[in-house]
N, C-alpha and C positions, 0 to 999 in steps of 0.2 A: 772569462765571461764567454758564454756561448754566442754563436753567430745567428744571423737572421733566418737561416734556413730552418731552425727549430721553432716552429711557430705554433705547434700543436696547442690548442686550448686557448688561443688569444682571442680577445674580444673583436667583433667586427670593426673594420676600419683601422685597426692598430697596425697592420702590415704596411699599408701606405704611409701611416705616420712614421713607422720605423724606417722605411726606405728613405724618407726625407730627412730623418734625423741622421741616418748613416751617411747621407750625401753632405750634410751640413757640418758635422763635427768630426774631429780627428780621433776622438776617444771611442771606446767600445759602446755599442748599442745592442741590447738584447731583448728579445721577446721570449726567450726560452722559458719553459715552465719552471725549471730549477732555478734560474736566476731571479725570476719574479717571486717564487716561493721564499727565497732567502730574505726578501725585502717585505714580506707581509706583516712582520711584527717588530717591534722594538722590545724594551723591557717593561712594557706596560701590560694591562689586560686586554689590549685592543689589537684588532687585525683588519688590514685592508689589503686587498690584492691589487697591486699596480698593473698598469697596461704595458709598461716597458721600463727598462733600467738603462741609464746612461752614466757612463764614467767619463766626465769631461777631463781633458788634458790641461786646459788653461781657461782663462777668463773668457777668451774668444769663443771656446766651445760652449761655456755656459751661456753667452749671449746668443749664439746660434741655436742652442736647444730651446731657450725661452721663446725665440722668435717662431720656430716651427710649432712649438706647443700653442703659442697665441693664435697662430693661423688656423690651427685645427680646434681651438677651443678646449685644450686638454690641460688640466691642472698640473702643477709642478711641486714636488716635495723635495727640498734639499735634505740630505742625510749624511751624518757623520758616522760616529762608531755605533749607532743604533742602540745606545744605553738609556734612552729617554724613557721615563717611567709614567709619563701621562699620555702617550700615544702620538706625539708630535712628529715622530720619524716614520709614520705610516701614511700611506696615501693611495688613492685610486688612480692616479694619472701616471705621470712619468716620474720616477724617482731619480734624483742626481746623486750618485754615490761619489763623494769627494775623498774617500779613503784610498782609492786606487792610485790616483795621480797627483791631485792637488794637496800634497803633504810636504811641501818645501818650506824651510825656514829661510825666508828671502834675505833677511839681514838681521844682525844683532849688534847693537851699539851699546857696549858695555859702559862707556862713559856717560851716556845720556840715560841708560837703564831702560832701554826700549828694544823691542824685537818686532819685526815685521813677518807675519806668517800667513800661509795659505790656510783655508778652513779645514783641510784634512790632516793637519799636523797633529800628531798624538801628543797629549800633554807631557808625558814623561820624556818624549824626544826634546821638546822645548826645555824642560827642566834640566835635562842632561847638557844641552848646549849652553844654557845660562850658567849652570853649575861650573862650567870651566872658568868662568870669570867671577865666581863667588856670589852669583845671583840665582834667583829662581822666580817662578811665577806664582803669585800668592795663593789664588784659589786652588784647592787641591781635593776635589771629590775623591771617593774611595775607588772610582773607576779610573784613577789617573793613568794607569798603565795601558788603557785602550780608548778612553774618551778623546774627542778631537776639540781643538779650539773652536772650530765653527759651531759644533754642538753646544760647547760651554757658553759661547756668546748668544746662541739662540735661546738657550734655557736661562741664562744669568746664573750659572752654577756657582757653587760656593765651595764647601769643603770644611775640613776640620780646623783649619787655621783662619777662618773667617773673623774670629774675634780679634785677630791681629791685622789681617790684610783685607777684610771685606769680601764683597762679591765680585764676580767678573766685571760687572759694570763699573766697580771702582778701578779696575785695571785697564779698561778699554780707552784708547786715546783716539783712534780714528778707524773708520770702517769704509772699505771700498765695496759698493753695493750695486747690483743690477736689479732694476724693477721688472715686474712682469711685462710692463709695456715697453721695455728695452731701454730705459733711461739708465745711464751710468753715472754714478755720483760718488763723491767722498764725504762721509758724514763725520764731522769733528765737533770740537767745542767752540762756543762763543758765537757772537753775532755774525762774524766774518764767515764762519763755516755755513751758517744758515743763509747768508747772502750768496754763497757760491752754488746753491742748489738750482736746478732748473726752475724757471719762473713759476710754473704751475704749482710745484711743491713748495717753493719758498712762500709764495703768497698764501697758499693753503695752510701752511703750518702757522703762519703769523696770524691769520684770521682765527684759527681755532684757539690759539693760546690767548690772544687779546680778547676774544669774545667771552671767555669763561675763566678769567684770572681768579675770581673768588672761589670757584668750584675746585680749581687746580690746587689752590692753596689750602683748602680745608678738607678735601675729600679723600685724602690718603692718610691712613694710620701711621704714626710715627713708631717704627720698630726696625731693628737691624736687618731682619730677614723678610722684607716685603717684596715678593717676587711676582705676585699675581697681577695680572692685567698689564696694560701698557704704562710705562713710567712717564707719563706725559708731564708730571710735575718737574722732570729734568729740564724741560724747555722753558721754565719760568726764568726771567732775567736774573732773579737773585740766586738762582742755582746754576747759573753760568750758560744758559741757553745751550745745553749739552745734547745735541742731536745724537751722537754716538751712544750716549747712555739711554737715550729714549728708545733707540732701535734695539739695544741690547735686552734680551729677554722676549723679543717679539715672535720667536718660534718659527721663523721663516714665513711669516704671513704678510710681511711688508715688503721684503726685498730678499735676494739671494747674495749672500756674502761671498766675495772672491778674494778678499785680502783684509788683514787687519793689523793695525799697529797697537801693541799692548805694552803696558808698563811692567817692568821687572822690580823686584824688591831684593834687598840683601838680608838673608837670614842671619840669625846670631851664630857666632862662631862655634858655640858649644850648646848642647841642650841636655836637660835633665827632665826625665818623665816621672812626675808624681802620680801614682795611682791611689786614689782614695777610696776606701770601702765605706758603704753606707747600708742601713738595714734594707731598704728597697729603693726603687727608682723615684718615688715621690720625695723621699729624704734627700736623695742625690740632687733632685730637681730644685728643691727648696735652697740647697746650699750653693748651687752653681753660680748664680749671679753675685753672690757674696765674695766669690774668688776673683772677680774681674778686677778689682782694685789692685791686685798684685801684679797686674800687667802680663798675664799669661798669653802664650801663642795659641793654645787650644784649651777648651773645656768640654770634653766629650763625655757623654754618658751612655751606659748600657746596663742591663739587668742580667742576672745570672741565668735566666732562662736561655740566653743566646749563647752561652758559653758551655761547650761540652766538657772541656778540661780546664778547670780554674787553677791549674798548677801555675805558680808564679804570681797569682794575683792575691791581694790581701783578703782577710776574712770579710764577708759581706754578702748582701743579696743584690747589690748593684754597686757600680763603680763609676768614678769620675777619672778620666785620663787628662791630666793637666800638665801640659808641656811648658817648661820654663827655659828661657834662653839666657845667655851670658856671654861676655867677651872671652872667658876662660871656662874650662870645666869646673873649676872650684867656684866661680861666680854663679854658674848655672846651678850647681848642686846646692849652694848656700841659699839661693832664691827659692828653690823647691823645698828645702827644708824649712825656710821661714813660712812658706805657703801651708805646709803640713801643720806647723804649729798653730797657725792661725786658723786652720779648719777646726781644730779643737775638738770638743767632746761630741760633735755631730757625727764624726766618723766612727766606724767600728774598728778600722785598722788602716794602715797605709804602708806604702813602700815607695822608695825613690830608685829609679833605674837610670844609670848613667852609661851602661854598656850599649853601643849602638846596635849590636846584634840582638840583644834582648829587647830593646826598644822596638826594633823592627818586628820581632815575633809578637809583641803585644799589640802593635798596630795592626797587624794582619788579622788578629782576632776581631778587632773593631771594624776593618775594612770588609771583612767576609760576612758581617752581619746581614747585609741586604739579601744574601743568599741564605744564610743559615735561618733567617726568620721566615723563610717560606715553608718551613715545616714546623708544626707545633711539636711540643714534647711527646705527644702520643702518636706522631707520624702524620697527622691530618695536614691538609694543604692550607696554606695562607697566602694571601694575594695583596699587591699593592692597590692603590686607589686613594688611600689617605697616607701617602708616603712621607709627607714633608710639610704639613701646616706649621705655623709658627705663631708664637704669642710673645708679648713682652717678657724678657727673661725673668723679671721679678714675679710674674704671675704663672710661671711654668708649673710649680708645684700644685697650686690650686687647679690649674687646667688639667693636670694628669689625673688628679683625684675625680674631677667631673668626668673626664674621658673614660676612666675605668668604670664608673657608674653607668655611663651610656652604653658601653660594651655589654655590661651585665643586663641592662634593660632590653637589649636587642638579642640576648643570648649568643653573643660573639666573644671571640678571644683574640688577644693580640698582645705583643711585647714591645713596648716603646723603647727606643734608643735614639741616639742622634747628637745634635750639636747643642747641648743643654746651655752652654754659655750664651748662645744666641737666641735661646728660646724655641729652637727648631726640633721638632720630633719626627722621627721616622717610625713607622709601624706597619707591619703586614698582618692582616686580620683574616681569620678563617671564614671568609665569605664562601657560601656555596654558589658558585657562578655557573654550575652545570644544570641547574634546575630553574624553572620559572619562579617558584616560590622564593628560592635563594636569591635570585636576581632582584626580585621585588624587595626583599629585605635589605639587600645591598644599596638600593636606591633610597629606601626610607632611611636607613642609618646615615647615608651620606648627607641627606637634606638636614637631618637633626645635627649632625657633627658640623656642618657648615654653620648652622646657627650658634653652636657652642663656641666655635673659633671666634666668630664676630663678637659674641658676648664677652669674650676675654680680650677684646681689642687686637685680634690677630690677623693673620693673613692666610688664605686658603692654601697658598703655596709659599713655602719658605725656602725652596732651592730648585725643584725640578720643573717648575712651570705649571700652567693650567691645562694645556692641550685639550683633550676631550674629557679627561678624568674630573676636572674641577670648573671648567670654564662656564658650564651651565649655571653654576652657583654664584658667579661673580656679582649679580645684582644683590645678593644677600650682603656681600662685603662693601660694595661701592655705591649701591643705589642705581636706580635706572638712568638717572641723569649722567652720571660719570661713564656708565657703560655705553650710553649713547655717544659720548665723546670718543670712546674707543672704536665704535662702529664708524664714526665720521673720519677718524684717523686712518683706519683700514681702507675706507673707501677712496681717501685721498691718494694713498700710496699704491693700492691695488684695485682700481675701479672695476676691472673685469672679474675680480674674485679669483684669480688663477693660482694664487700662492697658498698652498697648504689650507684648503678650504675645510671648514668643520672644526678648526682649532681656534680657540681663545675668543674669537669674535664670531657671533652667529653659530655657535658650536653644535655638533651633533650631541644627542642626549648621551649622558654618562653611561646608560645601560644599553646602548646600541653598539654594533661592531665588536662585540666581545669575542675574544680569540677562541673561546672554547665552544661557541655556538655550533660549529660545523662538525665537531668530534662525535664519533659514535658513543652512544650512551651504555652499550653493553660491551663488556670486555671481548677483545678479539681472541681467537684461538692462538695460543703461543706455546712454546716449549719449556722456556725457563719459568721458575716459580715467581720471580719478582717479589720476594717476601717483604720488602719494604714498601711496596705499592699495592698491597692486598692482591697480588697476582694480576694486576691490570697493567698491560703494556701501554695503554694510553695514559695512565697515571704516571708511569715511569717516564714517558716522553715528556709530559707536562712538567716534570722537574725542572727543565730548562726554562728559566724565567727571563733569560736575556741579559743578565748582568755582565756576560762576555769576558769573564776572567781568562777564558781560553784563547782570546784574542791578544793577550799580552805577547808583544813581539820581542821583548827582550828576555834572554835567557835567565834563568834563576837557579842558583845552586840548591835551593830548597824545594824546587818543584819539577815536575815532569811536563804537565799539560801546557800547551798542546803542540807536540813536535811538528806534526804536518802543517799546522797553520804557520808556525814560525819558518818552515822551510819554503812555503809556497806564498804566504800572505794573502791567501784566498779565503774569503768567508766560508765557502762550501767545504773547505778542508779544516774548519775549526769545529770544535765540539758543538758550539751553538748552531753553526750552520747546518750540521748534520741533524741535530735535534729539530731544527726548523723544517727540514725536508721531510723527516719522519712524521712530524705534526701535519704537514700538508698531505703526505700520503694517507694518513688516517682520515683527514678531512675529505679528500677525494674531490676537491674543486679544481685546484690547480694541477696537481699530480693525480691523474685519473686512473693509473693501472695498478694501484696497489702495490702488493709485494713484488710485482714484476717491473717496478719502476726502474728505468735506466738512470734517472736523475739521482735517485737514491743510492743506486749501486755504484755510480761513478764517484759520488761524494764519500762513500764508505771505502772506496777502493784504496785510498791513501791513508785511511785510518790504520795506525801501526798496532792497534789493540794493546796499547801500552797500559791501559787501565789508570793512566795519570789523572783523568777526570774523576775517577771513582774516589780519589782522596783529595785532589786539588780543587775541584769544582766545589764551591761553597753549598750547592745543593745535591751533590753526590750523583750527578749523572754518570752512568756507566756505559759509555759508548761501545766499549769492547763487547759487552753482552748484547747491546741492541744490534751491533753489526753481526754477530754470530746468529742471532734470531733472524735478521733479515736475510742473510746469505742462505740459511736453511730453507726459507720459504721461496726465496727468489729462484733457486736452482732446483727446487722439488720436481722431480721427473724430467729434468733436463741435464744436458751435457754440461760439465763444469769446466772452468779453466784448467789447463794442464797441471799447474802448480798445486791445485787442490788435490790431485791424484798423487803427484810425486811428493810434495812436501807435506800435505795434509795427512797423508797416511804413512808418514815417515817411520813410525814404530814398526809397522808391518814390514816394510822394505828392510829396515836395519836388521830385524830379526832373521829374515830370509838370507840377508847378505853376510851375516857373521861367519858362517862356516867357510866362506870363500873370500874373506877379507883381504888376504895378500894379493889375490888375483885382481879383485876390484880396485885395490889401491894402485896397482901397477897400471891398469886400464885408464884410471883417472888422469895419469900423467901422459896419455897418448892422445893423438888427434881424435880418437873416437869419442873422447869425453865431450867434445863440442856438439857432436850429434845427440849424445845423451842429454845435454843441457837444453838444446833446442826442443827436444821431444818432451822434456819435463817442464818447459816453461821457465828455465833458470837463466839469469843473467850471464852472458858469455864472460863478463869480467870476473865472475865469482869462481874461486877455486873450490873443488869438492872437498869437504872435510875428510881427513883420513880415518878409516875404520880402525878400531883397536884390534890388535892381533889376538888379544885375550879379553873378552868382555869381563866387566867387573864381577858379575855373579859367577863367572866360571872360576876366576881367581878365589873368590870367596869359597866356593864349593871345594876346591882342592885344598884350601887352607884349613877348612874345618873337617874334611874327610881325606886325609893324605893317602889312605890306603886305596882310594880311587873309585868309590861308588858313583854312579851317575848322579850328579847333583846340580847339573846346569839349570834345572828348573826347580830346584828345591833349595831350602835354606837351612843353615845350621846356626846354632848359637855361637857366641865368641868363645875362644879359648882363653881370652884374657890376655893382658899385655905381656905376661911373662910365662904363661902356661902352655904346655903342648895341648894340642886339640885332642880330646878324648873321643870315646865312642859317641855315636849320635842315636837318637831315638825318634823315629818318625811319629807324627801325631795325626795322620790322616791326610786326605787329598789336599787340603789347604790348611796351612798352619806353620808352625815353627818346628825345628828339631832341637833337641836338647843339647846343652853344652857341658863340657867337663866342669865338675865341681872343683873347689880349691885343692882337693887332694887328688884330683885326676879321676874321680868317680863319675859315672854317668848321671847327668841330670835329666829331668823330665819336664814336659810342657803340656799343660792342659789347653783346651781350645780358647779359654778366656784368661789364661794366667801367666804369671811370671815364670821364669825358668832358670834352671841351672843354679848358679851361685846366688844364694839369696842376699848375700852381704852386699853385692853390687847392684845398683839400680839398673833395671832392664830397660832398654829402648829398642824400638823397631827402627831400622835404618831402611829408607825407601830407595830401591835401586832404579832410579829414573832412567828413561830411555837414553838421555844424552850422557849421563855418567857412565851407564853400562856399556853402550856401544861406541862412544865417541871420546870419552874423558875418563877412562877407569882409574887414571892416576889420582883423580880427585877422590874418588870412593876409597881407594887404598889409604890415601893420606888421612881421610876423615876417620876411618877405622882405627888407625894408629893413635890419632889424637884422642878419640873418644875413649879408647881402652886405657890410654895413659891417664885419663882423668878419672879412671876407676869405674867406668860404666860397662855394663854387659850388652854388647851389641848383638842384635839379631837381625836377620832379614826374613821377610815373608817368603813363602814359596807358592808358585802358581799351581802346584799339583801336577797330575799326570797329563793334563791337557796340553796340546801343542799351542799354547797361547800365553803371552806374557801379561803380567799386571801393568796397568798404565793409568796415568791420571787423565788421559783424554784430552790433553791440551791441544795437540795439533789438529785434532778433529773439531774441537770447539772453535778454534781460531779460524777455520775455514767454513764453519757453519755446517759441518757434516754431523748433525746432532743426533741422528739415529745411531750412527756408529759410536758416537761419544757415549751416549747413554748405555750401549751394550757394553762397552769397555768399562765404564765406571760401575756398572752393576756387578760385573765380574770382580772388580777391585773391591767394592764394599763387601761382597761375599767373603772374600779372602781376609780383609782387614778387620772387620768389626768384631769377630770373636777374639782377635788377638789384642785388641785395644780396650776391651770392655772394662778392664780393671784399672784404667787410667794410664796405661803404658804410653809414653809419647811416641809420635811418629816423626822421626828426624828426616828432613828433606834437604838435600844438598843444592839442588837446582831450584832457584827462586820462582821461576815460572811454573814449575810443577808443584811447588808448595802453594802458590797462589790458586792454581787450578783446584787443587784438593781442598783448599780452605774455602773457596767461593763458588766456583763453577760446579763442583760435585754436589753440594747440597741444594744449589739453585736449579740444577738440571734434574736431579733426583729428589725434587721437593716432596714427592709422595712416599718417600722412604726415610723414616726416622733414623735409620742407621747411618745414613749419609752425614746428617748433621753431627753424629757422635764421632765419625772418622774425621770430619773437618775440624772439630774442636781439638783433636789430638795433635794436629800438625804443628810442628816447630822447625824453625831454621836451625842450621848448625850451631850458631852462636846462642840462640835461645835454649837449645838443648843443654849446652855446657852451663849456662848461667843458672838454669833451673835444677838440673840433675846433679851438677858437680860445682856448687858455688864456692867451695873452698879450694878448688884446683887453681894452680897458678900457671898461666901459660909461659912459654919461654920468652925471654926479653930479646926480641928480634932487633929492635933498635934501628929502624929504618924509616925514611920518609915514604909516604905513599901517594900515589895518584891512581885514578881508575874510575870505575863506574859503579854506582849503586844501581842494581837492577830495578827497572821501572816497576815491575810487578811487586817486588819487595817494598819499594816506597809506598805503593798504593794500597797494599793489602796487609802486609806483615810488619811493616816498620823496620827500622834499622838501628833502633836504640841499642839493642843487645850487641849488635856487630860493632857499633861505635865503641862501647864500653870494653869489648874484648880487644879491639885494635889498640885502644889506650893502654890496656894492662900489658900488652905485648910490645909496647913501644913503637907501634906503627903510627906515626904522626902524620897528620894531614887530612884534608877533606876530599872525598870523592866527588865526581862530577854529578850534577843533576841532569835534567833532561833525559833523552833516550838515546842509546847508542845507535839506533837507526836500523839495526838488522832485524830485531824483533821476530825471531824465529824464521818463519817461511817468508816474511814481508820483504826483507832486504835481498833475498835469494831471487825473487821473482823479477822477471826480465823487465817489466815496465816500472819497477820501483827503485831500480839501482840508484838513479840520481837523487831522488829524494832521501834514500837510505844514507848515502854519503853526506848530504847536506845536513841531515840530523847529527850525524857523527862529528861533523866539522864545527858544529855550534859550541860545544864544550869539550867533549871527550878528547878528540884527537889533538886539539891545541894543548890541552894539559898534559897529554902523554909526550908530545914532541918537546914541550918546554921543560919537561922534568929534568932535574939535575941527575948526573951519573950516580948510580947506585940506588935510585928511587925504585921502590917496588911497585909494579903495576897490578893492581887488584881488580878483579872482577868475578863475582861468584856465579854469574850467568854464562852459560856456554855461548849464547849469541853474542854477549858483550865481549868475551874473550876472542871469539872468531873475528869480530869486526876490528878489534884492535890488531890482531895478528894480520889480517888481510889488508888493512888500510894504513896501519902505522909501522908494520914490520916488527912489532914488539910482542913478546909472549907475556900475556896477562895470566895471572894464577888466582885460583880459589884461596880464600883465607885458610882453609884447612891444609893446602899444600905449603903455605908459608909457615904455618905453625909446626907442621910435621918436620920441615926442614930445620927449623929452629930447635925442635926437640933433638934431632940428630946431631947438631952442632953441640948441644949440651952434653949428649951422651958421648961424643967423641972427646970430651975433656975440657971443653970451654967452661968459663965460669958462668956464662949465661948463654942464651941462644942466639946472640947477635952474630951476624955473618959478615965477613970481611969485604965482600964485593957483591955488586948488584946481581940480580937474577940474569940468567942467560936470555939473550934475544933469540936463541934457536927455538924452533918448534918443539913442542913436548915429545919426549921419547915415548915409544911405544914398546910394550913387552913383546 
């Protein structure tokens, strides 16, 4: 968090407030535009700009901050993970950020089944601690990897297991709370807990309850998901005078939580997931409540509209995810099968999943729905606002039919999903919140839907609270008299109105403070095409709706996003944080210097451009592209960091260095290397990768033209796995050269055509910069394998010009987009004629493949040829699988560890690589996350520590812990370099391992298995 010297753009009087806060608290206090910008929004439609941000270290800090704010008459907003969907975590005063320090599990009593936690504890951290004792915390919202216990208590959150374990209020035992007036209290259960309150509060609560017993007993609807309003009925004597329950769900409007005692539950020892298919979501909703008699742990529903890939799901237009527990796997399976039989003819199909990995994969589909639902099937935007209303479960089917009719009446669309067993529906609706007519329709629809929910006996909120989104409609649900009691309760606890004003009681209008109001209505001038956002950079930034999956602090073997957040724990270094800063840059209120913003630059500085968010973010935020866009504008006409010139223009320097590679390699081992690193902005800890003595294309040229014509810039066709290279035929300044046919006769190539031996499928092998100049052994191995598979390998030629073909990756990652576009244009000129007949372009380096697949068509969006080239890109394994499906790889028979390249994970996928490894007997899973080197990133002086931290998360421990003889695999040059430099192990490309296996077979082995592990020595150079 920034210091108090950065006060640009702060409101009058705030500096004095901040100075007093800094004197009073031990935690951080910030007025910085960047820190305030990060707190302007949560996961709702609303936006408020705070005056300052405080990260308290303990309860004493909270008390001190409240005292200073009270003296200045400044409101206070407590904030956890910022995943609230009704606006509760936004405010105009001082935001208390509990996620930085107050995140300790104070104690855990396994025998009593309770835990004492601070408000900033992330739910998954509590679940992990409880899991060591066979326990868990019952409520489990889909944001469990980043939501905090304080936020869950503030909202009275629920989750998919609420049919078994209820809401957060059902799990709260005692709350330690500070009021805005400075009173410190413990709110528990029973009359004794009420007696322990300060006299003012004790007498006031008793008077309120005793004066309106009849209203409290009759004014609340009976349903499992009633979250709206204050739970004043919990104070009734027949309900246990439960003050802790009454404060749960109060959204920070009554007191500030500093500690909570919560109950834990013991989950079943085994689980089976029954997935039931239905014709549509109404049919699924009609059936949901009938399944409750089987005692399920979950009854979750979602429609096909939210599922991009229905692989693994039974036939149907909607599904119920019903989890059954048991003491043994057999018992859980039997209970699930019994439920499926009972579901009967109402289903279209069903499946029962017992494998934990498959269960997790299916649950991820459901958990990502909040993000997936933000885009309609046609790509238009959809928003929260009616995210979680609830009705009695037996009325859910009828309610959904009426809800669909109301959507149609207002000309709106939305796809319901949610906790069908509890009657709670989530839906994102395609409101137009960018225009005045659209906002009016949003309000009119909301009022009508409030009436519909009440008509079905429901609650305006069934999970996420009222906040600003629904509180205005509480009189529809409760009537004016009960809402008046809410106001009296608020005034009792917070007579100054300093806690989270505008929420729940005396709320702001639902159509005020909309986050989109300050954004420009006309698209800004940008370089990339943003094809999924109609070319609008603002729409691309709006993709981030704040669900904060990027704030997951635990590494995942199946995900990459977001390595910089996991390394730093800082919001500004998460995908969401960066998107928030870009949003505020476009809004121009907090961040006022546009593309020149230092706040945005600093936040993007630690973005590794891993593209993990492109695939792992439920809404497809592509921060690597946004970073490249920003850097282009930020440095336009200005001096760039040294690393942009040294590493960003690496292809140019490597080409120039190739003729004197031995000399430069020798110099890199002398003290002069230190001066070169300083000049180039390279970390002193980094070793300079060794240049190849013979680049890959030179080896190729000599191979296909042994008589020695100058071929360093040209390409020839393959001679085939067993044939001698024959004569070559040039086809013009940019193209291919012919290959010897099967009988050694000369082949020929047209500008669009296949070449040489027609019997063998032709492919174009891309000679990327890294393979060509730094790892030619990978290219040679790939050629041998591809030819052995019966493929006719060709390389493109750059013609007579003194310029190499390049994907433009290093220029893009450093935001040098003019140079990138020029390089890419030259590449398209060369490749398009050669690929027009469907010839695949095999790319060995995953980052280059991703650049050609995505950056190329998005930066050259005006050139249809770029899209054709992009569509031809294949990885090494994809090429073999598609072009040589009958080929059998050697049986290497080794365990593997290593790294899936983050760009491959994000853009190309690794399913083909997994299948190829399995066929070759290379058993084991590669690490998720990011290796941390990320091209130029890890070489830059200021990034070294973060680079190492990323590698230490998953990759390096897996390599160090690998058994002797384990193969270390990494197709990316950066990943291999990181492993070599930080673990002292040589990692290899899959092509190298297969080529070695083929050599072992050729040497007389019955298969390709190798007797001992790969050498730890650096790769040999020709």
